[in-house]
MARRO-85903 format. One record per atom (N, C-alpha, C): residue number from 1; residue in three letters; atom name; z, y, x. Coordinates in steps of 0.05 Angstrom, whole numbers, always signed. Example, Ala and Ser with C-alpha at 12.3 -4.5 7.8 and 13.67 -1.06 7.14 Angstrom:
SITE,seq,type,atom,up,north,east
SITE,1,Ala,N,+156,-114,+264
SITE,1,Ala,CA,+156,-90,+246
SITE,1,Ala,C,+156,-66,+264
SITE,2,Ser,N,+142,-45,+257
SITE,2,Ser,CA,+143,-21,+273
SITE,2,Ser,C,+157,+1,+258
end
This chain:
SITE,seq,type,atom,up,north,east
SITE,1,Met,N,+3506,+2300,+3410
SITE,1,Met,CA,+3491,+2283,+3428
SITE,1,Met,C,+3492,+2295,+3456
SITE,2,Arg,N,+3496,+2278,+3475
SITE,2,Arg,CA,+3498,+2287,+3503
SITE,2,Arg,C,+3470,+2294,+3514
SITE,3,Val,N,+3469,+2313,+3532
SITE,3,Val,CA,+3444,+2321,+3544
SITE,3,Val,C,+3432,+2298,+3560
SITE,4,Ser,N,+3449,+2281,+3572
SITE,4,Ser,CA,+3440,+2259,+3588
SITE,4,Ser,C,+3425,+2238,+3570
SITE,5,Gln,N,+3431,+2238,+3544
SITE,5,Gln,CA,+3418,+2219,+3526
SITE,5,Gln,C,+3394,+2232,+3511
SITE,6,Phe,N,+3390,+2258,+3516
SITE,6,Phe,CA,+3369,+2272,+3501
SITE,6,Phe,C,+3343,+2272,+3518
SITE,7,Phe,N,+3321,+2268,+3505
SITE,7,Phe,CA,+3295,+2268,+3519
SITE,7,Phe,C,+3286,+2296,+3525
SITE,8,Ile,N,+3285,+2304,+3550
SITE,8,Ile,CA,+3276,+2331,+3558
SITE,8,Ile,C,+3256,+2327,+3581
SITE,9,Ser,N,+3232,+2337,+3577
SITE,9,Ser,CA,+3212,+2336,+3598
SITE,9,Ser,C,+3203,+2364,+3604
SITE,10,Thr,N,+3210,+2373,+3628
SITE,10,Thr,CA,+3204,+2400,+3637
SITE,10,Thr,C,+3181,+2399,+3657
SITE,11,Leu,N,+3168,+2422,+3660
SITE,11,Leu,CA,+3146,+2425,+3679
SITE,11,Leu,C,+3153,+2445,+3701
SITE,12,Lys,N,+3145,+2440,+3725
SITE,12,Lys,CA,+3150,+2460,+3747
SITE,12,Lys,C,+3132,+2484,+3744
SITE,13,Glu,N,+3107,+2479,+3737
SITE,13,Glu,CA,+3088,+2501,+3734
SITE,13,Glu,C,+3075,+2499,+3706
SITE,14,Ala,N,+3069,+2522,+3696
SITE,14,Ala,CA,+3056,+2524,+3669
SITE,14,Ala,C,+3027,+2516,+3672
SITE,15,Pro,N,+3015,+2503,+3652
SITE,15,Pro,CA,+2987,+2497,+3652
SITE,15,Pro,C,+2970,+2522,+3652
SITE,16,Ala,N,+2946,+2520,+3663
SITE,16,Ala,CA,+2929,+2543,+3667
SITE,16,Ala,C,+2920,+2555,+3640
SITE,17,Glu,N,+2917,+2538,+3619
SITE,17,Glu,CA,+2907,+2548,+3593
SITE,17,Glu,C,+2928,+2564,+3578
SITE,18,Ala,N,+2953,+2564,+3587
SITE,18,Ala,CA,+2974,+2580,+3573
SITE,18,Ala,C,+2972,+2609,+3581
SITE,19,Glu,N,+2964,+2626,+3562
SITE,19,Glu,CA,+2959,+2654,+3568
SITE,19,Glu,C,+2984,+2671,+3561
SITE,20,Leu,N,+2997,+2666,+3539
SITE,20,Leu,CA,+3020,+2682,+3531
SITE,20,Leu,C,+3045,+2674,+3546
SITE,21,Val,N,+3062,+2693,+3551
SITE,21,Val,CA,+3087,+2687,+3566
SITE,21,Val,C,+3104,+2668,+3550
SITE,22,Ser,N,+3107,+2672,+3524
SITE,22,Ser,CA,+3123,+2654,+3507
SITE,22,Ser,C,+3112,+2626,+3507
SITE,23,His,N,+3086,+2623,+3506
SITE,23,His,CA,+3073,+2597,+3507
SITE,23,His,C,+3079,+2583,+3533
SITE,24,Arg,N,+3077,+2597,+3555
SITE,24,Arg,CA,+3083,+2586,+3581
SITE,24,Arg,C,+3112,+2576,+3583
SITE,25,Leu,N,+3130,+2593,+3574
SITE,25,Leu,CA,+3158,+2587,+3575
SITE,25,Leu,C,+3165,+2563,+3558
SITE,26,Met,N,+3154,+2561,+3534
SITE,26,Met,CA,+3160,+2538,+3517
SITE,26,Met,C,+3149,+2512,+3528
SITE,27,Leu,N,+3125,+2513,+3541
SITE,27,Leu,CA,+3114,+2489,+3553
SITE,27,Leu,C,+3131,+2481,+3577
SITE,28,Arg,N,+3139,+2500,+3594
SITE,28,Arg,CA,+3155,+2494,+3618
SITE,28,Arg,C,+3182,+2483,+3611
SITE,29,Ala,N,+3194,+2494,+3590
SITE,29,Ala,CA,+3221,+2486,+3582
SITE,29,Ala,C,+3221,+2459,+3567
SITE,30,Gly,N,+3198,+2449,+3559
SITE,30,Gly,CA,+3197,+2424,+3545
SITE,30,Gly,C,+3202,+2426,+3516
SITE,31,Leu,N,+3199,+2450,+3504
SITE,31,Leu,CA,+3204,+2454,+3476
SITE,31,Leu,C,+3180,+2445,+3459
SITE,32,Ile,N,+3156,+2448,+3470
SITE,32,Ile,CA,+3132,+2439,+3456
SITE,32,Ile,C,+3115,+2422,+3475
SITE,33,Lys,N,+3096,+2407,+3464
SITE,33,Lys,CA,+3078,+2391,+3480
SITE,33,Lys,C,+3050,+2393,+3468
SITE,34,Arg,N,+3030,+2395,+3484
SITE,34,Arg,CA,+3003,+2397,+3474
SITE,34,Arg,C,+2992,+2369,+3468
SITE,35,Leu,N,+2981,+2366,+3444
SITE,35,Leu,CA,+2969,+2341,+3436
SITE,35,Leu,C,+2939,+2341,+3439
SITE,36,Gly,N,+2927,+2364,+3434
SITE,36,Gly,CA,+2898,+2366,+3436
SITE,36,Gly,C,+2890,+2395,+3435
SITE,37,Ser,N,+2865,+2401,+3430
SITE,37,Ser,CA,+2856,+2428,+3429
SITE,37,Ser,C,+2868,+2443,+3405
SITE,38,Gly,N,+2887,+2460,+3411
SITE,38,Gly,CA,+2900,+2476,+3390
SITE,38,Gly,C,+2921,+2461,+3375
SITE,39,Leu,N,+2928,+2437,+3383
SITE,39,Leu,CA,+2948,+2421,+3369
SITE,39,Leu,C,+2973,+2418,+3387
SITE,40,Tyr,N,+2996,+2426,+3376
SITE,40,Tyr,CA,+3021,+2424,+3391
SITE,40,Tyr,C,+3041,+2410,+3373
SITE,41,Thr,N,+3061,+2398,+3386
SITE,41,Thr,CA,+3082,+2385,+3371
SITE,41,Thr,C,+3109,+2394,+3383
SITE,42,Trp,N,+3129,+2395,+3366
SITE,42,Trp,CA,+3156,+2402,+3375
SITE,42,Trp,C,+3168,+2378,+3389
SITE,43,Met,N,+3179,+2382,+3412
SITE,43,Met,CA,+3194,+2361,+3426
SITE,43,Met,C,+3222,+2361,+3413
SITE,44,Pro,N,+3238,+2340,+3417
SITE,44,Pro,CA,+3265,+2339,+3404
SITE,44,Pro,C,+3282,+2364,+3408
SITE,45,Leu,N,+3283,+2374,+3433
SITE,45,Leu,CA,+3300,+2397,+3438
SITE,45,Leu,C,+3289,+2422,+3424
SITE,46,Gly,N,+3262,+2426,+3425
SITE,46,Gly,CA,+3250,+2448,+3412
SITE,46,Gly,C,+3254,+2448,+3382
SITE,47,Leu,N,+3252,+2424,+3370
SITE,47,Leu,CA,+3257,+2422,+3341
SITE,47,Leu,C,+3285,+2429,+3334
SITE,48,Arg,N,+3304,+2421,+3351
SITE,48,Arg,CA,+3332,+2428,+3346
SITE,48,Arg,C,+3336,+2458,+3347
SITE,49,Val,N,+3324,+2471,+3367
SITE,49,Val,CA,+3327,+2500,+3370
SITE,49,Val,C,+3315,+2514,+3346
SITE,50,Ser,N,+3291,+2505,+3338
SITE,50,Ser,CA,+3277,+2517,+3315
SITE,50,Ser,C,+3294,+2514,+3289
SITE,51,Arg,N,+3307,+2492,+3285
SITE,51,Arg,CA,+3323,+2488,+3261
SITE,51,Arg,C,+3348,+2505,+3262
SITE,52,Lys,N,+3360,+2509,+3286
SITE,52,Lys,CA,+3384,+2525,+3288
SITE,52,Lys,C,+3377,+2555,+3282
SITE,53,Val,N,+3354,+2564,+3293
SITE,53,Val,CA,+3345,+2591,+3287
SITE,53,Val,C,+3340,+2595,+3257
SITE,54,Glu,N,+3327,+2576,+3245
SITE,54,Glu,CA,+3322,+2577,+3216
SITE,54,Glu,C,+3348,+2578,+3200
SITE,55,His,N,+3368,+2563,+3209
SITE,55,His,CA,+3394,+2562,+3195
SITE,55,His,C,+3408,+2590,+3197
SITE,56,Ile,N,+3407,+2602,+3221
SITE,56,Ile,CA,+3419,+2628,+3225
SITE,56,Ile,C,+3405,+2649,+3208
SITE,57,Val,N,+3379,+2648,+3207
SITE,57,Val,CA,+3364,+2668,+3191
SITE,57,Val,C,+3370,+2664,+3161
SITE,58,Arg,N,+3372,+2639,+3152
SITE,58,Arg,CA,+3378,+2634,+3123
SITE,58,Arg,C,+3406,+2645,+3117
SITE,59,Glu,N,+3426,+2640,+3135
SITE,59,Glu,CA,+3453,+2651,+3130
SITE,59,Glu,C,+3453,+2681,+3127
SITE,60,Glu,N,+3438,+2694,+3145
SITE,60,Glu,CA,+3437,+2724,+3144
SITE,60,Glu,C,+3423,+2734,+3119
SITE,61,Met,N,+3402,+2720,+3111
SITE,61,Met,CA,+3387,+2728,+3087
SITE,61,Met,C,+3404,+2724,+3062
SITE,62,Asp,N,+3421,+2704,+3061
SITE,62,Asp,CA,+3438,+2699,+3038
SITE,62,Asp,C,+3461,+2719,+3035
SITE,63,Lys,N,+3467,+2734,+3055
SITE,63,Lys,CA,+3489,+2753,+3054
SITE,63,Lys,C,+3482,+2777,+3036
end
C-alpha cells in the first residue's frame, strides 16, 4: 500500500497529559490515538508496526 493512500495523522506538538517520552512520540507520530481517559487505540500505521515487531519476535523465538 502506498503512503499516499495510508491514513496518517501526525501532531506538531504533544498533548500536555503525555508524560512519558515514548507516549509523546507515539502520539505525535500518529501511531496511537486517545479515545478517552486511559483508553487508546492503534491507528493503522501503529497497528502495522506492532504486527511487524510481533512477527520478528516470533521468528526469533522459534529459532
